[in-house]
KETORBA-411040 format. One record per residue (C-alpha): residue number from 0; x, y negated, z; residue in one letter. Coordinates in nm, 3 decimals. Layout:
% residues N
> NUM, X, Y, Z, a $
...
% end
This chain:
% residues 507
> 0, -3.059, -6.099, -1.526, m $
> 1, -3.312, -6.177, -1.251, p $
> 2, -3.566, -5.922, -1.383, d $
> 3, -3.308, -5.640, -1.407, t $
> 4, -3.267, -5.397, -1.118, l $
> 5, -2.999, -5.162, -1.256, l $
> 6, -2.757, -5.253, -1.533, s $
> 7, -2.531, -4.992, -1.693, l $
> 8, -2.241, -5.106, -1.909, r $
> 9, -2.008, -4.878, -2.106, g $
> 10, -2.050, -4.570, -1.886, l $
> 11, -1.828, -4.291, -2.014, t $
> 12, -1.770, -3.943, -1.874, k $
> 13, -1.571, -3.664, -2.037, t $
> 14, -1.519, -3.300, -1.951, y $
> 15, -1.284, -3.052, -2.118, p $
> 16, -1.406, -3.010, -2.473, g $
> 17, -1.704, -3.245, -2.448, v $
> 18, -1.788, -3.614, -2.407, v $
> 19, -2.096, -3.607, -2.186, a $
> 20, -2.156, -3.984, -2.195, n $
> 21, -1.998, -4.215, -2.449, d $
> 22, -2.010, -4.591, -2.379, d $
> 23, -2.371, -4.586, -2.254, v $
> 24, -2.530, -4.921, -2.177, s $
> 25, -2.890, -5.013, -2.089, f $
> 26, -3.096, -5.192, -1.824, d $
> 27, -3.380, -5.084, -1.597, i $
> 28, -3.612, -5.369, -1.505, g $
> 29, -3.766, -5.438, -1.169, k $
> 30, -4.109, -5.276, -1.126, s $
> 31, -4.052, -5.078, -1.445, e $
> 32, -4.102, -4.711, -1.527, i $
> 33, -3.816, -4.640, -1.765, h $
> 34, -3.789, -4.310, -1.954, a $
> 35, -3.457, -4.143, -2.030, l $
> 36, -3.496, -3.913, -2.331, l $
> 37, -3.268, -3.681, -2.521, g $
> 38, -3.212, -3.329, -2.642, e $
> 39, -3.068, -3.069, -2.409, n $
> 40, -2.702, -3.153, -2.368, g $
> 41, -2.752, -3.517, -2.473, a $
> 42, -2.602, -3.641, -2.145, g $
> 43, -2.908, -3.722, -1.934, k $
> 44, -2.807, -3.514, -1.632, s $
> 45, -2.454, -3.651, -1.625, t $
> 46, -2.582, -4.006, -1.649, l $
> 47, -2.825, -3.977, -1.356, v $
> 48, -2.559, -3.796, -1.152, k $
> 49, -2.335, -4.102, -1.197, m $
> 50, -2.620, -4.330, -1.087, i $
> 51, -2.685, -4.111, -0.780, f $
> 52, -2.320, -4.078, -0.679, g $
> 53, -2.274, -3.711, -0.767, l $
> 54, -2.030, -3.782, -1.053, v $
> 55, -1.775, -4.061, -1.091, k $
> 56, -1.763, -4.229, -1.435, p $
> 57, -1.431, -4.241, -1.620, d $
> 58, -1.506, -4.591, -1.750, r $
> 59, -1.776, -4.853, -1.732, g $
> 60, -1.962, -5.024, -1.451, e $
> 61, -2.302, -5.036, -1.285, m $
> 62, -2.470, -5.330, -1.118, r $
> 63, -2.765, -5.298, -0.883, l $
> 64, -2.965, -5.620, -0.849, d $
> 65, -2.660, -5.809, -0.974, g $
> 66, -2.410, -5.657, -0.731, d $
> 67, -2.137, -5.413, -0.836, l $
> 68, -2.262, -5.060, -0.766, y $
> 69, -2.031, -4.758, -0.757, s $
> 70, -2.158, -4.491, -0.514, p $
> 71, -1.901, -4.228, -0.421, g $
> 72, -2.164, -3.984, -0.292, k $
> 73, -2.544, -3.954, -0.272, p $
> 74, -2.559, -4.091, 0.084, s $
> 75, -2.408, -4.417, -0.044, e $
> 76, -2.665, -4.427, -0.327, a $
> 77, -2.947, -4.375, -0.077, r $
> 78, -2.815, -4.657, 0.144, k $
> 79, -2.822, -4.883, -0.163, s $
> 80, -3.187, -4.793, -0.225, g $
> 81, -3.148, -4.525, -0.494, v $
> 82, -3.334, -4.196, -0.439, a $
> 83, -3.373, -3.890, -0.660, m $
> 84, -3.623, -3.605, -0.692, v $
> 85, -3.441, -3.318, -0.862, f $
> 86, -3.593, -3.070, -1.108, q $
> 87, -3.495, -2.782, -0.880, h $
> 88, -3.629, -2.827, -0.529, f $
> 89, -3.377, -2.817, -0.242, s $
> 90, -3.606, -2.689, 0.032, l $
> 91, -3.583, -2.413, 0.293, f $
> 92, -3.882, -2.179, 0.278, n $
> 93, -3.865, -2.075, 0.644, a $
> 94, -3.872, -2.433, 0.778, l $
> 95, -4.177, -2.658, 0.800, d $
> 96, -4.231, -2.978, 0.603, v $
> 97, -4.105, -3.213, 0.874, a $
> 98, -3.790, -3.007, 0.930, e $
> 99, -3.713, -3.010, 0.558, n $
> 100, -3.766, -3.385, 0.538, v $
> 101, -3.539, -3.439, 0.839, a $
> 102, -3.258, -3.242, 0.673, l $
> 103, -3.256, -3.491, 0.386, g $
> 104, -3.227, -3.800, 0.610, m $
> 105, -2.908, -3.955, 0.745, e $
> 106, -3.058, -4.044, 1.085, s $
> 107, -3.397, -3.875, 1.124, p $
> 108, -3.628, -3.997, 1.403, p $
> 109, -3.775, -3.769, 1.668, a $
> 110, -3.983, -3.493, 1.505, m $
> 111, -4.309, -3.624, 1.650, r $
> 112, -4.243, -3.971, 1.507, d $
> 113, -4.129, -3.823, 1.175, l $
> 114, -4.449, -3.618, 1.151, a $
> 115, -4.653, -3.937, 1.197, r $
> 116, -4.450, -4.112, 0.927, q $
> 117, -4.498, -3.822, 0.686, i $
> 118, -4.875, -3.826, 0.739, r $
> 119, -4.893, -4.203, 0.695, a $
> 120, -4.683, -4.219, 0.380, v $
> 121, -4.847, -3.914, 0.223, s $
> 122, -5.194, -4.062, 0.278, e $
> 123, -5.088, -4.406, 0.153, t $
> 124, -4.962, -4.264, -0.175, y $
> 125, -5.232, -4.005, -0.232, g $
> 126, -5.003, -3.707, -0.166, l $
> 127, -5.168, -3.535, 0.134, p $
> 128, -4.919, -3.322, 0.324, l $
> 129, -4.931, -3.143, 0.660, d $
> 130, -4.591, -3.188, 0.832, p $
> 131, -4.636, -2.862, 1.025, s $
> 132, -4.691, -2.639, 0.720, r $
> 133, -4.413, -2.388, 0.649, v $
> 134, -4.265, -2.472, 0.306, v $
> 135, -4.276, -2.107, 0.195, g $
> 136, -4.656, -2.121, 0.207, t $
> 137, -4.682, -2.431, -0.016, l $
> 138, -4.765, -2.439, -0.386, s $
> 139, -4.511, -2.580, -0.631, a $
> 140, -4.704, -2.907, -0.645, g $
> 141, -4.704, -2.938, -0.266, e $
> 142, -4.330, -2.865, -0.255, r $
> 143, -4.272, -3.149, -0.494, q $
> 144, -4.469, -3.375, -0.260, r $
> 145, -4.221, -3.288, 0.015, v $
> 146, -3.934, -3.403, -0.208, e $
> 147, -4.116, -3.723, -0.304, i $
> 148, -4.216, -3.808, 0.055, i $
> 149, -3.858, -3.752, 0.166, r $
> 150, -3.750, -4.012, -0.090, c $
> 151, -4.029, -4.258, -0.011, l $
> 152, -3.942, -4.261, 0.359, l $
> 153, -3.612, -4.420, 0.254, q $
> 154, -3.794, -4.715, 0.094, g $
> 155, -3.613, -4.683, -0.243, p $
> 156, -3.571, -4.965, -0.491, r $
> 157, -3.502, -4.712, -0.768, l $
> 158, -3.655, -4.362, -0.777, l $
> 159, -3.506, -4.112, -1.025, i $
> 160, -3.734, -3.825, -1.125, m $
> 161, -3.601, -3.528, -1.326, d $
> 162, -3.869, -3.322, -1.506, e $
> 163, -4.123, -3.388, -1.227, p $
> 164, -4.425, -3.228, -1.395, t $
> 165, -4.270, -2.899, -1.511, s $
> 166, -4.446, -2.700, -1.236, v $
> 167, -4.765, -2.905, -1.195, l $
> 168, -5.123, -2.849, -1.303, t $
> 169, -5.294, -3.119, -1.515, p $
> 170, -5.478, -3.237, -1.201, q $
> 171, -5.152, -3.263, -1.005, e $
> 172, -4.991, -3.458, -1.290, v $
> 173, -5.274, -3.710, -1.268, g $
> 174, -5.216, -3.752, -0.893, i $
> 175, -4.841, -3.795, -0.946, l $
> 176, -4.897, -4.063, -1.211, f $
> 177, -5.128, -4.255, -0.975, q $
> 178, -4.854, -4.245, -0.711, t $
> 179, -4.585, -4.365, -0.951, l $
> 180, -4.801, -4.651, -1.076, n $
> 181, -4.871, -4.754, -0.715, k $
> 182, -4.497, -4.755, -0.644, l $
> 183, -4.441, -4.965, -0.955, k $
> 184, -4.704, -5.217, -0.844, s $
> 185, -4.522, -5.249, -0.511, e $
> 186, -4.191, -5.330, -0.679, g $
> 187, -4.018, -4.993, -0.708, t $
> 188, -3.844, -4.907, -1.036, s $
> 189, -3.855, -4.551, -1.167, i $
> 190, -3.616, -4.372, -1.401, l $
> 191, -3.821, -4.087, -1.546, y $
> 192, -3.674, -3.787, -1.730, i $
> 193, -3.911, -3.553, -1.912, s $
> 194, -3.942, -3.351, -2.230, h $
> 195, -4.321, -3.399, -2.226, k $
> 196, -4.345, -3.689, -2.466, l $
> 197, -4.718, -3.750, -2.438, e $
> 198, -4.661, -3.803, -2.065, e $
> 199, -4.390, -4.056, -2.151, i $
> 200, -4.635, -4.240, -2.376, r $
> 201, -4.896, -4.249, -2.099, t $
> 202, -4.671, -4.349, -1.811, l $
> 203, -4.356, -4.533, -1.917, c $
> 204, -4.293, -4.897, -2.006, d $
> 205, -3.965, -4.851, -2.194, e $
> 206, -3.753, -4.559, -2.310, a $
> 207, -3.383, -4.515, -2.377, t $
> 208, -3.284, -4.231, -2.611, i $
> 209, -2.953, -4.044, -2.578, l $
> 210, -2.810, -3.827, -2.854, r $
> 211, -2.476, -3.648, -2.820, l $
> 212, -2.389, -3.864, -2.521, g $
> 213, -2.460, -4.198, -2.689, k $
> 214, -2.744, -4.448, -2.653, n $
> 215, -2.901, -4.437, -2.998, v $
> 216, -3.191, -4.671, -2.932, g $
> 217, -3.479, -4.787, -2.719, t $
> 218, -3.851, -4.803, -2.776, c $
> 219, -4.181, -4.887, -2.610, t $
> 220, -4.342, -4.542, -2.580, p $
> 221, -4.701, -4.652, -2.618, r $
> 222, -4.614, -4.815, -2.952, d $
> 223, -4.477, -4.497, -3.113, v $
> 224, -4.595, -4.138, -3.149, t $
> 225, -4.456, -3.842, -2.959, a $
> 226, -4.320, -3.702, -3.286, r $
> 227, -4.139, -4.030, -3.362, q $
> 228, -3.971, -4.019, -3.022, m $
> 229, -3.875, -3.653, -3.074, a $
> 230, -3.723, -3.735, -3.412, e $
> 231, -3.524, -4.023, -3.257, m $
> 232, -3.386, -3.771, -3.007, m $
> 233, -3.294, -3.517, -3.273, v $
> 234, -3.191, -3.759, -3.548, g $
> 235, -3.405, -3.580, -3.804, s $
> 236, -3.753, -3.440, -3.857, s $
> 237, -3.855, -3.090, -3.749, f $
> 238, -4.149, -2.866, -3.819, a $
> 239, -4.421, -2.769, -3.574, a $
> 240, -4.454, -2.394, -3.508, p $
> 241, -4.676, -2.214, -3.758, e $
> 242, -4.824, -1.872, -3.683, p $
> 243, -4.818, -1.627, -3.971, k $
> 244, -5.149, -1.461, -4.050, a $
> 245, -5.158, -1.085, -4.020, g $
> 246, -5.364, -0.800, -3.887, a $
> 247, -5.299, -0.691, -3.529, k $
> 248, -5.151, -0.346, -3.484, g $
> 249, -5.200, -0.076, -3.228, e $
> 250, -5.183, -0.128, -2.853, v $
> 251, -4.814, -0.129, -2.759, l $
> 252, -4.843, -0.210, -2.388, l $
> 253, -5.130, -0.143, -2.148, r $
> 254, -5.156, -0.188, -1.772, c $
> 255, -5.432, -0.017, -1.573, d $
> 256, -5.511, -0.136, -1.218, a $
> 257, -5.150, -0.242, -1.160, l $
> 258, -5.094, -0.337, -0.795, s $
> 259, -4.772, -0.423, -0.613, m $
> 260, -4.698, -0.573, -0.270, p $
> 261, -4.530, -0.912, -0.245, a $
> 262, -4.150, -0.886, -0.283, p $
> 263, -4.095, -1.094, 0.034, g $
> 264, -4.256, -1.312, 0.295, a $
> 265, -4.331, -1.586, 0.043, f $
> 266, -4.403, -1.380, -0.269, g $
> 267, -4.740, -1.294, -0.423, t $
> 268, -4.883, -0.941, -0.441, p $
> 269, -5.024, -0.818, -0.772, l $
> 270, -5.386, -0.707, -0.743, r $
> 271, -5.550, -0.461, -0.983, e $
> 272, -5.410, -0.607, -1.305, i $
> 273, -5.547, -0.447, -1.620, s $
> 274, -5.449, -0.583, -1.960, v $
> 275, -5.331, -0.471, -2.303, e $
> 276, -5.144, -0.631, -2.590, v $
> 277, -5.122, -0.522, -2.954, r $
> 278, -4.845, -0.539, -3.207, g $
> 279, -4.843, -0.874, -3.387, g $
> 280, -5.026, -1.043, -3.100, e $
> 281, -4.923, -1.317, -2.856, v $
> 282, -5.096, -1.292, -2.520, l $
> 283, -5.063, -1.612, -2.320, g $
> 284, -5.082, -1.596, -1.941, i $
> 285, -5.118, -1.923, -1.755, g $
> 286, -5.148, -2.024, -1.392, g $
> 287, -5.019, -2.259, -1.127, v $
> 288, -4.665, -2.171, -1.013, a $
> 289, -4.654, -1.913, -0.736, g $
> 290, -4.958, -1.709, -0.836, n $
> 291, -4.774, -1.392, -0.936, g $
> 292, -4.592, -1.486, -1.256, q $
> 293, -4.248, -1.370, -1.141, d $
> 294, -4.395, -1.058, -0.984, e $
> 295, -4.580, -0.963, -1.303, l $
> 296, -4.264, -0.994, -1.512, l $
> 297, -4.069, -0.784, -1.261, m $
> 298, -4.337, -0.513, -1.267, a $
> 299, -4.351, -0.500, -1.648, l $
> 300, -3.972, -0.508, -1.691, s $
> 301, -3.915, -0.233, -1.435, g $
> 302, -3.719, -0.457, -1.200, e $
> 303, -3.969, -0.356, -0.932, r $
> 304, -4.177, -0.039, -0.955, l $
> 305, -4.545, -0.083, -0.883, a $
> 306, -4.674, 0.184, -0.640, p $
> 307, -5.029, 0.170, -0.778, k $
> 308, -5.161, 0.168, -1.134, g $
> 309, -5.002, 0.266, -1.462, t $
> 310, -4.798, 0.100, -1.736, i $
> 311, -4.826, 0.256, -2.082, w $
> 312, -4.568, 0.157, -2.344, f $
> 313, -4.611, 0.296, -2.697, k $
> 314, -4.836, 0.567, -2.559, g $
> 315, -4.603, 0.679, -2.280, r $
> 316, -4.628, 0.618, -1.905, d $
> 317, -4.317, 0.416, -1.814, v $
> 318, -4.427, 0.319, -1.464, g $
> 319, -4.140, 0.516, -1.303, r $
> 320, -3.875, 0.399, -1.551, d $
> 321, -3.623, 0.137, -1.446, g $
> 322, -3.524, -0.174, -1.648, p $
> 323, -3.247, -0.005, -1.851, s $
> 324, -3.468, 0.277, -1.971, k $
> 325, -3.750, 0.037, -2.065, r $
> 326, -3.510, -0.194, -2.247, r $
> 327, -3.358, 0.093, -2.441, e $
> 328, -3.708, 0.195, -2.552, a $
> 329, -3.785, -0.160, -2.672, g $
> 330, -3.960, -0.329, -2.376, l $
> 331, -3.754, -0.644, -2.314, l $
> 332, -3.804, -0.938, -2.081, s $
> 333, -3.687, -1.292, -2.017, g $
> 334, -3.728, -1.417, -1.656, p $
> 335, -3.800, -1.776, -1.556, e $
> 336, -3.488, -1.831, -1.347, e $
> 337, -3.220, -1.860, -1.611, r $
> 338, -2.915, -1.914, -1.389, l $
> 339, -2.868, -1.615, -1.161, g $
> 340, -3.151, -1.397, -1.295, h $
> 341, -3.142, -1.422, -1.675, a $
> 342, -2.769, -1.504, -1.681, a $
> 343, -2.472, -1.450, -1.449, a $
> 344, -2.346, -1.805, -1.377, p $
> 345, -1.971, -1.735, -1.371, n $
> 346, -1.962, -1.495, -1.666, m $
> 347, -1.902, -1.614, -2.021, s $
> 348, -2.175, -1.621, -2.282, l $
> 349, -2.012, -1.321, -2.448, t $
> 350, -2.023, -1.128, -2.121, e $
> 351, -2.383, -1.233, -2.066, n $
> 352, -2.467, -1.108, -2.413, a $
> 353, -2.327, -0.768, -2.314, v $
> 354, -2.532, -0.757, -1.992, l $
> 355, -2.861, -0.707, -2.175, t $
> 356, -2.753, -0.624, -2.530, g $
> 357, -2.506, -0.344, -2.467, a $
> 358, -2.729, -0.058, -2.580, r $
> 359, -2.964, -0.215, -2.833, r $
> 360, -2.681, -0.400, -3.011, k $
> 361, -2.435, -0.107, -2.970, r $
> 362, -2.176, -0.319, -2.792, l $
> 363, -2.035, -0.023, -2.596, v $
> 364, -1.853, 0.263, -2.771, k $
> 365, -1.720, 0.570, -2.591, n $
> 366, -1.758, 0.390, -2.260, g $
> 367, -1.562, 0.082, -2.369, f $
> 368, -1.702, -0.263, -2.452, i $
> 369, -1.649, -0.366, -2.813, d $
> 370, -1.555, -0.725, -2.740, w $
> 371, -1.532, -0.820, -3.107, t $
> 372, -1.892, -0.709, -3.164, a $
> 373, -2.000, -0.870, -2.836, a $
> 374, -1.855, -1.207, -2.932, q $
> 375, -2.008, -1.180, -3.279, a $
> 376, -2.348, -1.121, -3.120, f $
> 377, -2.304, -1.417, -2.882, a $
> 378, -2.185, -1.638, -3.170, d $
> 379, -2.491, -1.534, -3.373, h $
> 380, -2.728, -1.635, -3.092, v $
> 381, -2.544, -1.965, -3.043, i $
> 382, -2.572, -2.050, -3.414, a $
> 383, -2.927, -1.921, -3.463, r $
> 384, -3.068, -2.112, -3.165, y $
> 385, -2.849, -2.423, -3.187, d $
> 386, -2.695, -2.371, -2.843, v $
> 387, -2.476, -2.676, -2.774, r $
> 388, -2.154, -2.529, -2.634, t $
> 389, -1.781, -2.536, -2.719, p $
> 390, -1.793, -2.159, -2.773, g $
> 391, -1.897, -1.817, -2.649, a $
> 392, -1.609, -1.804, -2.402, d $
> 393, -1.752, -2.074, -2.170, v $
> 394, -1.938, -1.974, -1.854, t $
> 395, -2.318, -1.975, -1.838, a $
> 396, -2.318, -2.235, -1.560, r $
> 397, -2.127, -2.483, -1.780, s $
> 398, -2.425, -2.518, -2.017, l $
> 399, -2.709, -2.765, -1.965, s $
> 400, -3.028, -2.601, -1.847, g $
> 401, -3.200, -2.630, -2.181, g $
> 402, -2.907, -2.491, -2.379, n $
> 403, -2.877, -2.194, -2.145, l $
> 404, -3.251, -2.137, -2.189, q $
> 405, -3.206, -2.128, -2.567, k $
> 406, -2.927, -1.875, -2.527, f $
> 407, -3.104, -1.633, -2.293, v $
> 408, -3.432, -1.638, -2.488, v $
> 409, -3.249, -1.603, -2.820, g $
> 410, -3.038, -1.318, -2.684, r $
> 411, -3.355, -1.114, -2.620, e $
> 412, -3.539, -1.202, -2.941, i $
> 413, -3.234, -1.109, -3.151, e $
> 414, -3.250, -0.756, -3.009, q $
> 415, -3.581, -0.702, -3.197, d $
> 416, -3.798, -0.581, -2.908, p $
> 417, -4.125, -0.396, -2.965, d $
> 418, -4.270, -0.579, -2.664, v $
> 419, -4.123, -0.901, -2.525, f $
> 420, -4.241, -1.035, -2.189, v $
> 421, -4.110, -1.386, -2.127, v $
> 422, -4.172, -1.629, -1.842, n $
> 423, -4.145, -2.003, -1.914, q $
> 424, -3.966, -1.967, -2.252, p $
> 425, -3.928, -2.342, -2.310, t $
> 426, -3.893, -2.468, -1.953, w $
> 427, -3.670, -2.777, -1.950, g $
> 428, -3.615, -2.760, -2.327, v $
> 429, -3.647, -3.063, -2.555, d $
> 430, -3.928, -3.093, -2.810, a $
> 431, -3.731, -2.979, -3.114, a $
> 432, -3.574, -2.683, -2.934, a $
> 433, -3.911, -2.588, -2.784, a $
> 434, -4.063, -2.586, -3.132, a $
> 435, -3.779, -2.363, -3.254, a $
> 436, -3.820, -2.115, -2.966, i $
> 437, -4.197, -2.100, -3.016, r $
> 438, -4.148, -2.039, -3.386, q $
> 439, -3.902, -1.759, -3.306, a $
> 440, -4.166, -1.597, -3.082, l $
> 441, -4.427, -1.628, -3.357, l $
> 442, -4.184, -1.483, -3.611, d $
> 443, -4.116, -1.191, -3.378, l $
> 444, -4.489, -1.127, -3.350, a $
> 445, -4.520, -1.150, -3.729, a $
> 446, -4.268, -0.866, -3.753, r $
> 447, -4.505, -0.650, -3.546, g $
> 448, -4.387, -0.705, -3.192, a $
> 449, -4.624, -0.771, -2.904, a $
> 450, -4.551, -1.086, -2.701, i $
> 451, -4.662, -1.164, -2.347, i $
> 452, -4.583, -1.531, -2.287, c $
> 453, -4.619, -1.640, -1.925, i $
> 454, -4.610, -2.019, -1.903, s $
> 455, -4.726, -2.317, -1.700, q $
> 456, -4.731, -2.530, -2.016, d $
> 457, -5.091, -2.508, -2.135, l $
> 458, -5.015, -2.689, -2.461, d $
> 459, -4.756, -2.422, -2.536, e $
> 460, -4.998, -2.139, -2.465, l $
> 461, -5.271, -2.293, -2.678, m $
> 462, -5.024, -2.346, -2.963, e $
> 463, -4.887, -1.993, -2.994, i $
> 464, -5.132, -1.754, -2.823, s $
> 465, -5.403, -1.537, -2.976, d $
> 466, -5.556, -1.460, -2.637, r $
> 467, -5.530, -1.622, -2.293, f $
> 468, -5.559, -1.500, -1.935, g $
> 469, -5.500, -1.680, -1.606, a $
> 470, -5.320, -1.558, -1.294, l $
> 471, -5.465, -1.665, -0.961, n $
> 472, -5.336, -1.523, -0.631, e $
> 473, -5.200, -1.219, -0.812, g $
> 474, -5.520, -1.143, -1.003, r $
> 475, -5.547, -1.170, -1.380, l $
> 476, -5.866, -1.299, -1.536, s $
> 477, -6.031, -1.120, -1.827, p $
> 478, -5.847, -1.239, -2.139, t $
> 479, -6.025, -1.460, -2.389, r $
> 480, -5.962, -1.561, -2.749, a $
> 481, -5.785, -1.898, -2.748, v $
> 482, -6.025, -2.022, -3.018, a $
> 483, -6.309, -1.995, -2.762, d $
> 484, -6.137, -2.200, -2.491, l $
> 485, -6.086, -2.563, -2.397, d $
> 486, -5.897, -2.730, -2.111, i $
> 487, -6.203, -2.734, -1.883, e $
> 488, -6.259, -2.359, -1.923, k $
> 489, -5.890, -2.292, -1.873, i $
> 490, -5.894, -2.499, -1.555, g $
> 491, -6.178, -2.284, -1.421, l $
> 492, -5.988, -1.967, -1.506, m $
> 493, -5.670, -2.094, -1.338, m $
> 494, -5.874, -2.182, -1.030, g $
> 495, -5.997, -1.825, -0.998, g $
> 496, -6.351, -1.866, -1.141, a $
> 497, -6.302, -1.562, -1.363, h $
> 498, -6.641, -1.395, -1.336, d $
> 499, -6.835, -1.719, -1.367, m $
> 500, -6.634, -1.815, -1.674, e $
> 501, -6.711, -1.489, -1.852, v $
> 502, -7.083, -1.520, -1.777, v $
> 503, -7.091, -1.875, -1.915, h $
> 504, -6.900, -1.778, -2.225, a $
> 505, -7.122, -1.482, -2.308, d $
> 506, -7.444, -1.655, -2.214, g $
% end
């Protein structure tokens, strides 16, 4: 069809034990922003990898602007005019912007000319970027600009974007949407993958929904609600998280003037953090990526010991205790980086269950692992959190990102912690699974646990938190009751206007 840019017909891809894509067919129009939706494990990643030349389909065909299209590798896709911005950035921190852009080009021009091109394209599309800046000094939003500019310099006909707003502030999302609409007006098509359904409704012209590897329907996002799209993805209705009313208990965790140097050249130091959280309470901590979130979790979990300040857990100073001792006492954590930090990629789910659950779930007896108990624990987490996997014997890296996230968060919650510190609990997780994880956190709090939820998803924090604080350059704002806040006030807190915000609120 003359108005179709990319046509997919009968694409099928199978792996041992799973059909990732099953006879998938749909079209992406010219100058169209087309959403690809689906639960975790629905087949979205496999499908875009076939389009970008990373995976070869078993059956089916693709046509790009009417011509047969079957890229054998990403460089062939790029030559055909297909570019992709991945969810996980592929940048080198120690190199500058221009050097990183050059690494992603087949035949980069001289660095001086490339720097001029980067400045010109970044200004044209409202994504200001200094080609000489070292990537390690950039915010998450600026790093994404590097990835986007690298793609735009190729003059793509189709731009694939995978979860592009997961690390952006609301202001940065607005800038990105302006850029994408400008590209659309100039004739570029965009295939947009996101779990943020209100964004889909705002931005996208059409949506294709995958479920269990199959195309189960299309819709015009602006004509349906976010919940209707979520239910099309799941195939059934699901409940929104509901907090359970209850009195807050005693202070279970308190930090006093906690300070810690940056873990590396591109980390963030913690500066005089003082905060407390009570049993039955959810404390939400927001902030733009790179403002100390990882460092705070490492300090609270014992992964790094803070040289200044104190950490009191259930009335005892645990500042010198390592992670194992804190976990055994009931202070558990779930880091943001699921593959490599929260889970060992090449170990099975059963083995990963043992890594953190050995003591609290009594999976080791007389120095030997009780593999029957370990598998039962892993199977319980898989069933309880609807982890889509052939079984507990598969490796962590074989799961989709969202399904691994469900497993590693569920693994910690099912150990009944007294305090649970979690960073980005629903990152990359579909709407139904996110609702289930949030409900599990609320249920844990209802049982008397204290929750510290660190997240860049403000809607998530507003939905489940009792109090909110913002991290900015390693400093934590005074915490405020969520009932007293709105997006404007939160934006001020995230920007570092802590003192001014408190004065306004009290005055």
